[in-house]
A tleap script that builds the chain and sets N, CA, C and O, in Angstrom:
source leaprc.protein.ff14SB
mol = sequence {
  NMET VAL LYS LYS LEU LEU VAL VAL ALA GLY
  LEU LEU GLY VAL ALA VAL VAL VAL ALA ARG
  LYS VAL ARG ALA ALA ASN GLU GLU ARG ALA
  LEU TRP HIE GLU ALA THR THR ALA PRO ASP
  LEU CARG
}
set mol.1.N position { -111.159 75.912 113.981 }
set mol.1.CA position { -111.879 77.178 113.671 }
set mol.1.C position { -110.975 78.015 112.803 }
set mol.1.O position { -111.425 78.500 111.765 }
set mol.2.N position { -109.725 78.213 113.169 }
set mol.2.CA position { -108.786 79.076 112.438 }
set mol.2.C position { -108.596 78.578 111.019 }
set mol.2.O position { -108.547 79.369 110.077 }
set mol.3.N position { -108.481 77.175 110.856 }
set mol.3.CA position { -108.372 76.571 109.574 }
set mol.3.C position { -109.590 76.904 108.720 }
set mol.3.O position { -109.449 77.238 107.544 }
set mol.4.N position { -110.760 76.816 109.291 }
set mol.4.CA position { -111.948 77.124 108.478 }
set mol.4.C position { -111.932 78.559 107.930 }
set mol.4.O position { -112.258 78.822 106.773 }
set mol.5.N position { -111.525 79.491 108.850 }
set mol.5.CA position { -111.399 80.860 108.441 }
set mol.5.C position { -110.348 81.095 107.350 }
set mol.5.O position { -110.569 81.906 106.451 }
set mol.6.N position { -109.222 80.405 107.418 }
set mol.6.CA position { -108.193 80.535 106.400 }
set mol.6.C position { -108.700 79.933 105.097 }
set mol.6.O position { -108.428 80.488 104.032 }
set mol.7.N position { -109.424 78.823 105.140 }
set mol.7.CA position { -109.944 78.212 103.893 }
set mol.7.C position { -110.969 79.219 103.294 }
set mol.7.O position { -110.919 79.484 102.093 }
set mol.8.N position { -111.887 79.777 104.102 }
set mol.8.CA position { -112.870 80.677 103.563 }
set mol.8.C position { -112.202 81.849 102.945 }
set mol.8.O position { -112.560 82.250 101.838 }
set mol.9.N position { -111.240 82.418 103.617 }
set mol.9.CA position { -110.431 83.604 103.086 }
set mol.9.C position { -109.758 83.284 101.867 }
set mol.9.O position { -109.718 84.119 100.964 }
set mol.10.N position { -109.195 82.101 101.741 }
set mol.10.CA position { -108.518 81.634 100.506 }
set mol.10.C position { -109.461 81.522 99.349 }
set mol.10.O position { -109.186 81.977 98.239 }
set mol.11.N position { -110.593 80.898 99.639 }
set mol.11.CA position { -111.650 80.812 98.558 }
set mol.11.C position { -112.154 82.177 98.092 }
set mol.11.O position { -112.340 82.402 96.896 }
set mol.12.N position { -112.375 83.094 99.053 }
set mol.12.CA position { -112.795 84.419 98.711 }
set mol.12.C position { -111.701 85.145 97.827 }
set mol.12.O position { -112.038 85.861 96.884 }
set mol.13.N position { -110.460 84.948 98.148 }
set mol.13.CA position { -109.362 85.538 97.408 }
set mol.13.C position { -109.320 85.018 95.974 }
set mol.13.O position { -109.100 85.770 95.025 }
set mol.14.N position { -109.545 83.667 95.841 }
set mol.14.CA position { -109.470 83.130 94.513 }
set mol.14.C position { -110.691 83.616 93.702 }
set mol.14.O position { -110.587 83.880 92.504 }
set mol.15.N position { -111.843 83.727 94.379 }
set mol.15.CA position { -113.082 84.280 93.687 }
set mol.15.C position { -112.863 85.717 93.231 }
set mol.15.O position { -113.305 86.084 92.142 }
set mol.16.N position { -112.204 86.525 94.019 }
set mol.16.CA position { -111.975 87.914 93.569 }
set mol.16.C position { -111.062 87.974 92.336 }
set mol.16.O position { -111.287 88.723 91.385 }
set mol.17.N position { -109.956 87.087 92.419 }
set mol.17.CA position { -109.050 87.072 91.287 }
set mol.17.C position { -109.768 86.592 89.977 }
set mol.17.O position { -109.574 87.171 88.908 }
set mol.18.N position { -110.561 85.566 90.095 }
set mol.18.CA position { -111.238 85.109 88.944 }
set mol.18.C position { -112.266 86.161 88.474 }
set mol.18.O position { -112.441 86.323 87.266 }
set mol.19.N position { -112.924 86.852 89.348 }
set mol.19.CA position { -113.886 87.890 88.988 }
set mol.19.C position { -113.160 89.017 88.185 }
set mol.19.O position { -113.659 89.501 87.169 }
set mol.20.N position { -112.011 89.391 88.672 }
set mol.20.CA position { -111.269 90.417 87.983 }
set mol.20.C position { -110.846 90.043 86.592 }
set mol.20.O position { -110.982 90.813 85.641 }
set mol.21.N position { -110.311 88.798 86.496 }
set mol.21.CA position { -109.934 88.319 85.226 }
set mol.21.C position { -111.069 88.260 84.239 }
set mol.21.O position { -110.889 88.633 83.080 }
set mol.22.N position { -112.293 87.781 84.679 }
set mol.22.CA position { -113.391 87.677 83.799 }
set mol.22.C position { -113.834 89.154 83.382 }
set mol.22.O position { -114.110 89.405 82.209 }
set mol.23.N position { -113.887 90.052 84.314 }
set mol.23.CA position { -114.164 91.482 83.900 }
set mol.23.C position { -113.261 92.014 82.963 }
set mol.23.O position { -113.673 92.633 81.981 }
set mol.24.N position { -111.954 91.810 83.200 }
set mol.24.CA position { -110.894 92.291 82.258 }
set mol.24.C position { -111.037 91.733 80.886 }
set mol.24.O position { -110.901 92.460 79.902 }
set mol.25.N position { -111.311 90.443 80.789 }
set mol.25.CA position { -111.521 89.795 79.526 }
set mol.25.C position { -112.739 90.392 78.802 }
set mol.25.O position { -112.685 90.630 77.595 }
set mol.26.N position { -113.806 90.626 79.515 }
set mol.26.CA position { -115.052 91.135 78.958 }
set mol.26.C position { -114.736 92.572 78.416 }
set mol.26.O position { -115.155 92.920 77.312 }
set mol.27.N position { -114.029 93.355 79.169 }
set mol.27.CA position { -113.738 94.728 78.787 }
set mol.27.C position { -112.810 94.673 77.554 }
set mol.27.O position { -113.010 95.439 76.612 }
set mol.28.N position { -111.858 93.832 77.546 }
set mol.28.CA position { -110.915 93.674 76.372 }
set mol.28.C position { -111.753 93.303 75.126 }
set mol.28.O position { -111.590 93.902 74.063 }
set mol.29.N position { -112.608 92.351 75.267 }
set mol.29.CA position { -113.458 91.887 74.095 }
set mol.29.C position { -114.296 93.035 73.642 }
set mol.29.O position { -114.443 93.242 72.438 }
set mol.30.N position { -114.858 93.800 74.554 }
set mol.30.CA position { -115.765 94.923 74.114 }
set mol.30.C position { -114.918 96.036 73.367 }
set mol.30.O position { -115.411 96.653 72.422 }
set mol.31.N position { -113.672 96.268 73.802 }
set mol.31.CA position { -112.856 97.189 73.180 }
set mol.31.C position { -112.510 96.788 71.700 }
set mol.31.O position { -112.570 97.572 70.753 }
set mol.32.N position { -112.138 95.460 71.623 }
set mol.32.CA position { -111.763 94.952 70.286 }
set mol.32.C position { -112.967 94.973 69.363 }
set mol.32.O position { -112.851 95.258 68.172 }
set mol.33.N position { -114.131 94.665 69.935 }
set mol.33.CA position { -115.388 94.735 69.123 }
set mol.33.C position { -115.602 96.160 68.564 }
set mol.33.O position { -115.880 96.387 67.387 }
set mol.34.N position { -115.451 97.064 69.489 }
set mol.34.CA position { -115.690 98.455 69.082 }
set mol.34.C position { -114.605 98.913 68.060 }
set mol.34.O position { -114.903 99.641 67.114 }
set mol.35.N position { -113.414 98.491 68.264 }
set mol.35.CA position { -112.374 98.927 67.368 }
set mol.35.C position { -112.398 98.253 66.025 }
set mol.35.O position { -111.866 98.824 65.072 }
set mol.36.N position { -112.957 97.117 65.881 }
set mol.36.CA position { -112.891 96.336 64.637 }
set mol.36.C position { -114.265 96.341 63.893 }
set mol.36.O position { -114.363 95.758 62.814 }
set mol.37.N position { -115.297 96.972 64.436 }
set mol.37.CA position { -116.576 97.063 63.690 }
set mol.37.C position { -116.599 98.364 62.929 }
set mol.37.O position { -116.040 99.372 63.360 }
set mol.38.N position { -117.268 98.321 61.771 }
set mol.38.CA position { -117.399 99.533 60.934 }
set mol.38.C position { -118.299 100.483 61.716 }
set mol.38.O position { -119.245 100.071 62.388 }
set mol.39.N position { -117.968 101.780 61.600 }
set mol.39.CA position { -118.824 102.763 62.210 }
set mol.39.C position { -120.206 102.873 61.472 }
set mol.39.O position { -120.299 102.633 60.268 }
set mol.40.N position { -121.182 103.215 62.181 }
set mol.40.CA position { -122.485 103.438 61.627 }
set mol.40.C position { -122.653 104.861 61.164 }
set mol.40.O position { -122.909 105.742 61.984 }
set mol.41.N position { -122.516 105.119 59.875 }
set mol.41.CA position { -122.459 106.438 59.378 }
set mol.41.C position { -123.793 106.925 58.703 }
set mol.41.O position { -123.807 107.767 57.806 }
set mol.42.N position { -124.930 106.306 59.225 }
set mol.42.CA position { -126.175 106.634 58.650 }
set mol.42.C position { -126.634 108.027 59.000 }
set mol.42.O position { -127.706 108.450 58.567 }
savepdb mol mol.pdb
quit
């Protein structure tokens, strides 16, 4: 029982780390896109 809980906790921890990395990469890409696109001066 304790082993199962540790495995589940480990998997949740890995999922949180992966989700944070994906979010950070998306935010970084959005910032670069904003910084490198020409402004719309219409």
